[in-house]
TIBAPA-920869 format. One record per residue (C-alpha): x, y, z; chain; residue in one letter. Coordinates in steps of 0.001 Angstrom, whole numbers, plus 524288, in hexadecimal, padded with zeros to 5 digits. Last residue first. Example, Ala and Ser with C-alpha at 12.3 -4.5 7.8 and 13.67 -1.06 7.14 Angstrom:
# TIBAPA-920869
83566 7FBDC 81BE4 A S
8300C 7EE6C 81E78 A A
This chain:
# TIBAPA-920869
4BAF6 9553D 0EF27 A X
4C65C 94C21 0EFB1 A X
4C237 93E3C 0ED3F A X
4C287 93340 0F734 A X
4BF3D 92552 0F360 A X
4BC6F 91D5F 0FF8F A X
4BF1C 90ED8 1007B A X
4B929 90970 10CED A X
4BD9D 8FFCE 11703 A X
4B782 8FBC8 123D8 A X
4C233 8F75B 12D11 A X
4C150 8EB8A 1357E A X
4CF52 8E815 138B1 A X
4D48B 8F57C 13CAD A X
4E0B5 8EDEE 14105 A X
4D98E 8E8E1 14CED A X
4CB4D 8EC72 14ECF A X
4CB73 8F727 1595A A X
4BD63 8F55E 15E0B A X
4B85D 8FB27 1513E A X
4C1AA 90078 1470A A X
4B98F 908CD 13E04 A X
4C172 908ED 131A1 A X
4C1C8 90F1E 12465 A X
4CD41 90C2B 11B96 A X
4CCA5 9161C 110E1 A X
4D127 9137A 10320 A X
4D20A 92165 0FDDE A X
4D09D 9210A 0EF2F A X
4D58E 92D4A 0E8B3 A X
4CE42 9384B 0E1FE A X
4D79A 942EF 0E65A A X
4DCD4 941FE 0F405 A X
4DB9C 94B43 0FF6B A X
4CD2B 948C8 10198 A X
4CF74 93A91 1059F A X
4D662 93D6F 1125D A X
4CC6C 9477D 11684 A X
4C119 93EC8 11279 A X
4C676 93375 11A6A A X
4C8CB 93C0C 12657 A X
4BAFE 94160 12583 A X
4B5E7 9337A 12465 A X
4BD58 92F52 1309F A X
4B80B 93B2B 137BE A X
4AA3D 9365E 1348C A X
4AE0E 9289B 13925 A X
4B2D3 92E63 145FF A X
4A61B 935DA 1479F A X
49E73 92922 1462A A X
4A79D 921BA 14F31 A X
4A632 92ADE 15AA2 A X
4AE1D 93665 15F4A A X
4B821 9396E 154C7 A X
4C675 937B9 1519D A X
4D04C 93B95 14722 A X
4DB97 93685 13EFC A X
4E203 92D17 14881 A X
4EDC7 9260B 142A6 A X
4F137 91829 13EC1 A X
4FD8D 91532 136F8 A X
4FD16 91122 128AB A X
50798 919D3 122A7 A X
4FD87 922B1 11C2C A X
4F790 9246C 129EA A X
4EC07 91C1E 12DEA A X
4DF3F 920B6 133B5 A X
4D783 9220B 14027 A X
4CB2C 92919 14434 A X
4CAC5 92815 152FB A X
4BDBC 92557 15990 A X
4BA90 92CB5 16608 A X
4AEED 92706 16D3E A X
4B086 930C2 17857 A X
4B16B 925AF 18242 A X
4BA4A 91DED 17947 A X
4C379 92960 1773A A X
4C3DB 92C01 185DD A X
4C6A4 91DE2 188FF A X
4D135 91D08 17E9C A X
4D752 929B7 18360 A X
4D79F 9248C 1912A A X
4DD88 9176B 18D17 A X
4E7F4 91DB7 184B8 A X
4E7D3 91B5E 175FA A X
4F30A 9155E 16E66 A X
4F5C9 90BF1 17992 A X
4F299 8FF70 1726D A X
4E6AB 8FCE2 17AD2 A X
4E159 90AB1 1795D A X
4E24D 90A42 16AA0 A X
4DBC7 8FD01 16B14 A X
4D064 90284 172F6 A X
4CDA4 90E0C 169FB A X
4C11F 90894 163FE A X
4BA06 90EE3 158BB A X
4C613 911B1 15095 A X
4C363 91875 14384 A X
4CA8D 91550 136FB A X
4D191 91B8F 12B8E A X
4DB63 91603 121F8 A X
4DF02 91CE9 11548 A X
4E3EA 91653 108E3 A X
4EA90 91E05 0FE17 A X
4F81D 918C2 10154 A X
4F29E 90B11 101A9 A X
4ECFC 90C8C 0F3EC A X
4FA1D 910DC 0EEEB A X
50052 904BC 0F4B9 A X
4F5A0 8FCC6 0EE2E A X
4F7D9 9027F 0E0AF A X
506AB 9011B 0E145 A X
50661 8F314 0E66D A X
4FC48 8EF1D 0DC39 A X
50451 8F55F 0D179 A X
51095 8EE23 0D5AC A X
50987 8E116 0D5F8 A X
503D0 8E3A4 0C869 A X
4F5A4 8E7EA 0C70E A X
4EBBE 8DE05 0C1E5 A X
4DF9E 8E579 0C602 A X
4DC65 8DA51 0CF74 A X
4E981 8DC8B 0D5E8 A X
4E69B 8EAED 0D805 A X
4D932 8E83B 0DDE0 A X
4DE8C 8DD73 0E6A3 A X
4E92A 8E69D 0EB8E A X
4DEFC 8F150 0EE15 A X
4D6A4 8E7D1 0F5DB A X
4E2A0 8E447 0FDFB A X
4E4AB 8F2B0 100BE A X
4D675 8F477 104AF A X
4D784 8E8A9 10DBA A X
4E39B 8EE5D 1142D A X
4DC0C 8FAD1 116EB A X
4D0FD 8F287 11C6C A X
4DA28 8ED50 126EB A X
4E5AE 8F68D 1284F A X
4EC88 90293 122B9 A X
4FA26 90638 11DDB A X
4F74A 8FAA3 114C1 A X
505AB 8F70F 113AB A X
5055B 8EEFF 1073C A X
50EC1 8E3B2 1059E A X
512DB 8DFD8 0F7DF A X
516EE 8D2AC 0F276 A X
51B08 8CE83 0E4C9 A X
52170 8C131 0E457 A X
52DFD 8BE4F 0DCC0 A X
5364D 8BF6E 0E8F7 A X
53057 8B317 0EEF3 A X
538D3 8AF0C 0FA8D A X
53E8C 8BC6F 0FDAA A X
5317C 8C1FB 0F95C A X
52ABC 8BB2C 104CA A X
5342E 8C0A3 10ED6 A X
53248 8CE62 10996 A X
52385 8CCC6 10956 A X
52309 8C78D 11749 A X
52B0D 8D348 11BAF A X
5219F 8DC5E 114D1 A X
515C6 8D56F 11AA8 A X
51BCA 8D66B 12854 A X
51EA0 8E4E4 12625 A X
5107C 8E70D 1222A A X
50AED 8DF33 12D7D A X
51301 8E66F 137C4 A X
506EF 8EE3E 13B68 A X
50187 8FC16 13CEF A X
50B29 90489 13526 A X
50CBD 8F9E0 12ACE A X
4FE1D 8FB2D 1283D A X
4F757 8EDEE 127D9 A X
4FC11 8E5C9 11C79 A X
4F8B9 8E2B9 10E62 A X
50109 8D82D 107F0 A X
50206 8D610 0F942 A X
50666 8CAF8 0F082 A X
50642 8CB5B 0E199 A X
509B2 8BED1 0DA53 A X
5015F 8B623 0E2EE A X
505FF 8A82E 0E4EF A X
50711 8A968 0F3B3 A X
51106 8AB23 0FE8D A X
50E55 8B948 10212 A X
50514 8B53E 10CF6 A X
50F92 8AC6B 112F5 A X
51911 8B7B3 11265 A X
50F48 8C017 119B8 A X
50EB5 8B621 12484 A X
51D8E 8B53C 124BC A X
51E65 8C3EC 12653 A X
515FF 8C283 132CE A X
50839 8C7A6 133A9 A X
506A4 8D39D 13C68 A X
504A6 8D2E4 14B15 A X
4F92C 8D9BC 151B2 A X
4F6A9 8DF24 15F2E A X
4EA8B 8E0FA 16772 A X
4EAE8 8EBB9 171B4 A X
4EAD5 8E6F8 17FBF A X
4DF5A 8E6A5 1891D A X
4D93D 8DB30 181CB A X
4CA90 8D9CA 18237 A X
4C7BD 8E2A3 176A5 A X
4D262 8DC10 16E6F A X
4CD2A 8CE9C 171F4 A X
4BF4A 8D264 16DF7 A X
4C4B3 8D81E 16152 A X
4CB69 8CB26 15E19 A X
4BF1A 8C337 16084 A X
4B78C 8CBD7 1572E A X
4C28A 8CB95 14D21 A X
4C3BB 8BCC9 14C95 A X
4CF95 8B9C6 14440 A X
4CE9B 8AC60 13DCA A X
4D19C 8B19B 1300F A X
4DE7A 8B744 13543 A X
4E229 8C182 13F56 A X
4E9C7 8B872 14822 A X
4E72E 8BB21 156A1 A X
4F1F2 8BB0B 160BA A X
4EDA0 8BB94 16EE0 A X
4F62A 8C374 1783A A X
4EB27 8CCB4 17C08 A X
4E7BB 8CF22 16DC8 A X
4F189 8CC6C 16318 A X
4EE5C 8CD0D 15491 A X
4F60C 8C5AB 14A5B A X
4F560 8CA9C 13C4A A X
4F058 8C1CB 13196 A X
4F42D 8C25C 12323 A X
4E7B0 8C2E8 11B25 A X
4E904 8BD47 10D86 A X
4E331 8C1BB 10097 A X
4E62D 8BA59 0F407 A X
4E041 8ADC5 0F940 A X
4D2C6 8B425 0F950 A X
4C9C2 8AE19 10359 A X
4CA44 8B97F 10CC2 A X
4CBD3 8C361 101E1 A X
4BD83 8C395 0FDE2 A X
4B99C 8C757 10BC2 A X
4C2D7 8D310 10BA5 A X
4CE7D 8D144 11487 A X
4D0F5 8DBF9 11E9D A X
4DED8 8DFF0 1219D A X
4E43C 8DE7C 12F69 A X
4E68C 8D069 12B63 A X
4F288 8D370 1233F A X
4EF53 8D3A0 114C5 A X
4F5FB 8CA9D 10AE1 A X
4F228 8CCFE 0FCBA A X
4F4D7 8C341 0F1DF A X
4F5EC 8C4FE 0E32D A X
4F4EF 8BE04 0D638 A X
4F7D9 8C5BF 0C9FA A X
């Protein structure tokens, strides 16, 4: 069966996907100091980060419109999927759902499913990779949806923040606390809840110690399950890259000892 995957631009596209008509990135709009920046193929991350650093206000983002998702769904593919940033972090999921409902009113014979990644960036990429894997195996639309939803439930997201400046700018961390944390080189070990919200799991002084604590957290989470694959989203977010954009991703197989 033919298929198409739409991923909002918080997700990372693999190099081989960039020229693949079956994979489409749906751009978010980023706002820094009143300037709107479209997160498309022309996005300049280096320039964007300079603007974020220079701006006293926290950057903001706007999700793609339902109409933009509808446009992505309008294709010849028999199976259509969307993978969005966590519904707890963005309106992208709800927008994709609304776009799906509007699209099916016009073409009710189509099969469309929207996946709430409950993660971001590399986590969305892992989900898209799983969809491709299932489609290449020849699974039915319903089987693909079931397998991928199960995969999402088994996914864990962990990352370490190196820079606390954005937390200070958006008011989640007081100025004094931010200065003290920076002076002591405190790095919070962060993660996602099962619902897809962000929470602090631990903290350490210095990046190396934070990474060690991250590994301890990973092992602790993995040791409770029997011989299951734990897709772990590993991130070191440097200089507050928006939406965890540059995440290094690993698949770790955990086995109870």
